[in-house]
N, C-alpha and C positions, 0 to 999 in steps of 0.2 A: 514445513516448520520443524525446527529442531527443539530438543528439550531445553537448550540454552540459546537465546536469541539476543544478540547485541546489535543495536541499531543507532547509527549516527552519534557515537560517544566521543565527546571532546573532554579533555582535561588539561588545564594549564596550571603551572606553578610559577606565579609571577609572569615574567616575560618568556618562559620556557613552555613550548607546547609539548606535552608528554604524549597525548593521544589526540589524533585528529581524524574525525569522521570514521571511526572504527565500526565496521560491520562484521559480524561473526555469527555463524549458525553451526551449532554442534548437534549432530544428529544422535538420537537416542541409541544406546548400546553400541557406541563406536568409541574409538580412541582417536582424539584429535590433538595434534601437537601444534604449539605456538612457538615459533623460533624467530631469531633475529639477532643482530649484534647487540653488544652492550649499549644501553641507552635507547633501544628501539621502542620501549613502552610496555614490555612483557609484564614486568612486576606491577606496573601501575594498573594495567588492565586486570590482572589477577586480583589486586586489592579492591578494585571496583566491583568484582564479582562476589567478594565475600564481605562487603560492608565496611571495609577499613577506609575506603575513600568513596566519595560521592562525585560522580562526573558533573562537569559544568553543564552539560546538555546531553540529550540522548536517552536511550532506554536500555535496561537490562532485564530481560524476562527469563524466569526459570519455571518450567512446567506450567506456563500460563500465568504466573504471578510475577509482579515486579519485585526485585530485590532492593530497589533504591529506597533509601530512608530506613531500612531495617538494620538493626544491630547484628553484629556477627553471630551471636548465639541464636538469634531468631532465624537467620539464614541457615545455620546448621540444622535447626529444627525443621526447616523446609525440605531437607534432604541433601544438602551440599556439605561435604567434609573436605578438609584441606590437609595435605601432607606438606610440611614446611621444608625449606632448603636445609636448615639445621633441625634434626629430629627433635620434636617437642614431646618429651617424655618426662616422667617423674623418676629422676635418677636415684633417689634415696628409697624407692619402693622396689618390690619384686616385680618380675615380669607379669605374673597373673594379677597382682594388685593394680598394675597399670591398666590392664584391659578391663578389670572390674569397674574402674572409676567411671568411664563413659557409659556403662550400663545403666546408671541411675539417671533418670530424666525427670525433672520436676514439672509436672503439668497439672493444671487446675488445682494447685495447692497440695498435691500429693505426689509422692515418689512412685513411679511406675517403671516396669521393665517388660515391654511387650506382653502385657496381660498380667504381670505380677504386680500386685497392688501395694506391697509393702517392702521397704528396704530390709525387713527382718527375714525375708525369704532368701537367706544367703546361699542356700543350696542351689536354687535356680540360677542365681547369678554366677556362682562358681562354675556351674555346668556350661552356661553360655560362654563364659570366658575361656574355659578349657576347649570347647569346640572351636572357638575362633583361633586359639593358639594352634590347634591341630590343623586347621585350614591353612595356616601360614607356616607350617612345619617348625613350630617353636614349643610344642607341648613338653618336650624334654628339658626345656630351660625355664619352666614355669616358676621355679623357686629361686632363680638367680637374681641378684640385685641388678637392676636395669643399667646403672651407671658403670657396671664393670664390663659391659659387652662391647663388641666391635661396632664400628659405625654401621656396617651392613646390617647387623642384628638389631641395632637401635632403630634403623629405618623400617625394618620388618615389623618391629613391635609397634611403631607409630602407625603403620598401615593397619595392624590388627585393631588398634584403638579407634581408628576411623571406621573400619569395616563393621565392627560390632554394633555400630549405630545404624546399620543398614541404609547407607546413603544411596541416592539415585545417581548422584554426580560426585566423582572423586577428582579433585583438583590436585595436581602434583607439581610442586615448585622445585625443579631441578632435583628429582628424586635420587640421582646417583652422584651428586656433587661431592667431591672429596673422597670418593671410593676407589679402592684398587679395582683392577679389571675383573678379578674373580667375583668380588661383591657386586659389581655392576652387572655382570652376566646373571648372577643369582637374582638380582632385583628384576631384571628383564623376565626371567623365567617365572618369578612369583607373579608379576603383573599379568603375564599371559595366563597363568593358572586362575587368577582371580577373575579375569575376563571370561574364561570358559565356564566357570562355576556359577557366576552371578550375572543378573540382569543389571549391569551397571555401565554407566558412561564415564569416560575418563577424558580430562583435558590436562595436557602435560606441557609445561615450560621446561625446555631442556637444551643445553648447549652441545651435548655429546650426540653427534649424528648417528653413531652406532645404535644408541638407544632409540632415537627418533625413528629411524628407518626399520628397526626391529619390531616396533609397536604400532606406529601410527597408520590409520587408514586414510586420514586427511591431514594436511599440513597448511597452516596459515603462516605466511612470512611477513613480519613487521619490519619496517625501516623508518626511522625518525617518527615513530608514533602513528604511522599509516600503513594499512595492509597493502603489501605489494602484490602477492599472489596467494591464492588458495587452491590447492591441487592435491592429487594423489602423490604418494612418495615417488612413484616412478616418473611422473611428469616434473616434480620438483627438482629431481637430481640434474636434469639437463636444462633447466630453465635459465636463459641468459640473465634475466633480471636478478635471479637468486644468486647465481655465481658472482655477479658484479657486486651485489649488496652484502652478501654474507659468506656463502660457502667457499668460494674460490675453487679453481680447477683441481687443485691438489687434494681437496677434502671431499670431492664428490666420488 
């Protein structure tokens, strides 16, 4: 059993089948990539995992609990955080202010922060935000306005905002989209560091095969909404079905 179990998931939009009998098992503390051509159903599947879409049938279980019917913020509280294709940050705030915002969690009618009972305990919140920025090598940029940073730094900041919530599962939707190669490589290195430091599971949707093969321990290939192959990166590279459906000889 994986920490994330998707079984028999179907999703249609009118006459279009976006997902057909999708089964997926993501093991705890692994990096699992989901790849496929445009229109393969990757984003639809991700939206089913975070409560933005409800499958027509099937089940999605996270850490033994169903995510179906839960609102996105409830799924977040279960321990799932998502990094969006376009970084979701507060561009008019400073870097540290961005990281402080998700530190506040309203539970049982009171604001708490990992044992801190009041939002008035600003010192504790600042310390936690600073530690998170140090972990992602951004402490020197704590007072910069987030909107003035490069796309790579905005992505790094968004990851800090997710990680400060201490998720069990981090979903990454094309985390290197629109980046120059140097920023892409920096993002790969950051994700490797995060994986080494934390007990965290990652599921990644990505088109850049350099990113996929640098990070993933297992890869699921989707085609027309249906899983074609689930294998290790080594076995995916030479798989004839994968070459035909997506990668192509020149890209392997």
